[in-house]
N, C-alpha and C positions, 0 to 999 in steps of 0.2 A: 653645410658646415658654417658655424658662426664665424664671422670676421668683423673687424672694425678698423678704422683708420688710425694708425699710430703716427703722431705728428713729430716733426723734428724739434730739437730742444729750443727753448726760449727763456728769456730772463725771468718772467713772472707770469702767473696765470690771469693777470689783470691788464686790460688794454683800454686806454682813454677813460679810466675810472669805472670800467664795467668788467665784471668777472667773465672769463671765457669758460666754455665747456669743451672737454676733449680728453684724449689720452696721449701721453708723450713718452719719448724714449729715455729721457734722463730727467733727474730732478731739477727744479727751477733754481736759479741763483738766489732768489728771495721770494718768500711768500708773506706779504704784508696785506692782510685783508682790510686793514684800516685805510688803505689807499682806494678802496671802492668808494665812489663819489657819494652816492646816496643809497645805502642799502635798505632804508625804510622809506615809506611814503612821505613822512614828515621829516624835517631836518632834526638830527639827533647829535648832540655834542660828542666829540671824539672819545671822552672818557666813558660815556655810557655805551657807545658802540664797542669799545674795547671790552666792556663787561659782558657783552653778548657773544663775544668770540670764545669758543671752548676749544681746548687743544689737549692732546695727549700723545705720548710716545710709548710703544709697548715692545717687548722683547720675548721671543720664545726660543728655547734651547732644548734640544733633545738628542740623546744617544741611546744605546740599548739598555742603559741602567737608570737614567735620570730624565725627568721632565721639569723644566724650569719655566715659569711664567712671571714676568715683571711688568707692571703698569705704573706710569707716572702721568697723572691726569690733572690738568689745571682747569677747573670750572669757575675761576675768578673769585667767587665768594669763599671758596675753599679749595684746597689741593688734596688729592688722594694718591697715596703710594700703596701698592699691593704687590706682594711677592709670594709665590707659591712654589714649593719644591717637593717633588715626589720621587721616592726610590722605588722603582718597579720591582726590584728583587725582594726587598724586605717589607714593602708596603708602608714604609715610614713616610710621613709627610710633615712639612713645616710650613706654617702660614704666618705671614706678617702683614699688618695693615696699619697705616698711619693717616690720620686726617689733620690737615693743617689749615686753620681758619683764616679768613681775610687775606691780607697781603702776603706775598711770598714770591717764589721763583716763577719766571716765565720761560717757556720753551723757545729755543732759537727760531729765527725766521729763515735760516738757511742751514744746509747740511754739509756744505763744502768743508768748513773748518769752524766749528762752534762748540761751545761746552756749557754745561750747567751743573751746579753741584748744590748740595744742601746738607747741613749738619744740624742735628738737634739731639736731645737727650737719648743716648743709646742707639742712634741711627745716623748713617751717612750714605749718600749716593753721589756718583758723578757720572755724567754721560758726555762723552766726547764724540760728536759726529764729525768725522774727518774723511769725507769722501775724496778729497784731493789726494789723500794717501791710501785710498781704497780700504779704509778701516772705520769701524764704529766700535767704541769701547764703552763698557759698562763696569763700574766698580760699586760694590755694595759692602757695607759693614753694619751688622745688626747685633746688638747685645743680646745675651741670653735672658729668657724670662722663665717664669714657673712652668709654662706649657711648651717652651721652645728652646732648643740649644742655641748657642751663638752661631752666627753665620757670616762668612766673609767670602766674596767672590770677585775675581778679576776675569772678564770675558772680552774676547776680541773677535768681532765679525770680520771675516776676510771678504771684502767686496770687490776684489780684483776679478777680471773676466774669466770665464763668461758669467756675468751677473746682469741680467736684464730686469730692471725694476718695473713695477706698475706705478705710473705717476698719472693721476687724474685730477681734474677739476670738474665738479658736478654742481648743478644748480638746484637750489630749493625754490627760487623764484627768479625773476629777471635780474635782480640786483643782489641776491644773497646766495652764497655758494659754500662748498666745502672742498678742501684739498686733501688728498691722501697719497702718501708714498709708501710702497710696500716692496721689500726685496728679500731674497733668500741667499744665504751664503754658508760657507763652512765656519765653524767656531772653534777656537782654541781657548784654553784658560784653565784656571785653578779655582777650587772652592775648598773651604775648610768649614765643616759643620760639626759642632760638638767635639772638636779636637781631631776629627777624621779628615784626612787630605784626599781630595777628589780631583782627578786630572781629566780634562776634556781633550780627546785626541781629535784634531780637525778632520782626519780621514774618516771618522766614524760619528762626528757630531755636526749637526746642522742647526741653523737658526733663521728665524724670520724676524725682521725689524719693521715696525710700522710707525709712521708719523702722520697725524691728523690735525687739521685746523678747520673751523667752520663757524659760520653764522647759523648755528643749529636752531631749530624751532624751540619755542618756550617749553613745549612738551616734546621731548626728544625720545625716540625709541629706535634702537638698532639691535640687530642680531648678527653674530659672527660665528663662523666655524673655521678652525685652522689646524693644520698639522703638517708634519714633515718627517721624512725617514728615507728608506732605501727600498727600491722595488726588487722583484725576484732576480733581476739581472745585475743587481748591485749599483744601480744608478740612483743618485741623490735626487729626491723630488719632494715637493710640498705644494700645498694650496692654501689659499685664504679666500673665503667666501663670505659675503655680507648682504644683508637687507637693511636699507635705510629709507629715509623719507624724501630722497631726491627724486626729481621728475625725469622722465625720459631715460630710464635705466637701460634700455636696449642698446642705444647708440654708444653710451659710455657708462661704465660702472666700475666698482673696485674689485671684481672677482678675477683671480689669477691662479694659474697653475704653472709651476716651474719644474723642468726636468733638466738636470745638469746645468742649471743656471739659465736655461732658455725659457722665455716667457710665452705662454699661451693665454691671451685674454679670453675669459669665459663669458657666456651670456648671463643675463640676470637669473637668479635662482629663487625658489620659494622654499623657505625653511619652516616646517610645521612640526608640531608635537601633539598629535591627536589625543593622547591620553595624559597630557601635561608634560612640562619640561623635565620632570624627574624620570620619565620613561623615554622610549625610543623617539628620536627625531628623524624626520625625513627631509632630505635635501635634494631637490630636483630642478631641472630647467625644462624649457619647452623645445630645445634643440637636440635632445638626446646626448648631450655632452657630459652631463652630471647626473648621476644616480647613486646616491649615498644614503646610508643610515648611520646614526650616531647613537650609541648606547651609553648614557651617563653612568659613571661609577663612583665619582667623588665630588658631590655637589658642595658648593660654598655660597651661601646667601649672605648678602650684605645690604645695608640700607641706611638712610638718614632722613629723619622727619623733623623739620623745623617749620616756622610759621610761613616762610616764603620758599622753602626748599624741600623737595621730596625726591629722593633718589633710591632706586632699587637696582641691584646688580646680582644676577644669578650666573655664577660661573661654575662649570663642571668639567672635570677631566673624565674622559671616557674613550670608547673605542669606535673607530670609523671602519665601515665595510662598504663595498660597492665598487664603482668604477668611475673614471673620467676619461674623456677623449682629449688628446692634444691637437694642435693645429694640423698635424699630418694624418689625423684620423686613427692614430694608434690608441688602443684601449689600455689604460693604466689601471691595473687591479689594485684595490685597497683591501687589505685583509688584517683585521684586528690591530689597527695602527692607533696608538695612543695619540690623542689630540684634545682640543679644547673647544667647548661650546659656551657662548656668552650671550646673555640677554641683558641689555642696558636700557633702563627707563629713567629719565630725569625730568623734573619740572623745576626750572631754576631761571 
């Protein structure tokens, strides 16, 4: 059975100017990758180092009727906001995308009590990371368009116990790293879409929130699979699995399974799509703890091509089947559970 060392909390994932590698029990008080002394072989001014740090925060919310995915990504030369809502009963879907070039908002360096907001023509969002109060709040307000009704949401993630996060610092090289915080909790809130009022009951609604920062390579490539729901016994569970370009992924990685808030760190996985990403994906590990398939149902392709920038994102909502093992060796069956698969490739 796969295990790894879970370290006690610390202030920051950087020590004496060098990034650490490991998995921790709680989020850091601050994540400032600019405090890494020399991330590149040659000296680089701070403003250029800051341009190389990419960051994003993402939110998933699901109950028996709706699936919501929201992404707020800062690639420094431009920002991306994407929001996708799917009604599983009516098959109705709403997709919003906004690209904000050049200077703009930065994501906070700590989650204890920090906020970020942005307002532009027909769009507003606010994120309040407030782990001191065991809450994370997301507010959205999107004006109607020809293809999409108006959309307003106020969502609160309850991060009170038991909520065991996955907090990791992973190395690309000796001096360049990435950080990830992932946690799952119940969600309460309200949405209004096209004049229709939707209420999320925390007893039946779950959410995963993720926070990433990193000195990612110039050619960045990552694949993720995430979902959440309730098992046959009524227990709240979810998982988030990823493949990235960090080294030594066996000792530490970002793969996590939660059951009733309890964390099981998972081994590295291999995510393949033998007949292309539009057809079945296979997600497996070498320890026998992860054996899943993912069948895409609603693909969304997006991209950006400029002289110095190339970005491709393939996001699809679909169905997971298979099983996972938790740290006690219990098999968690996954049957036709709606979730998300994402392929993210960037050259910037």
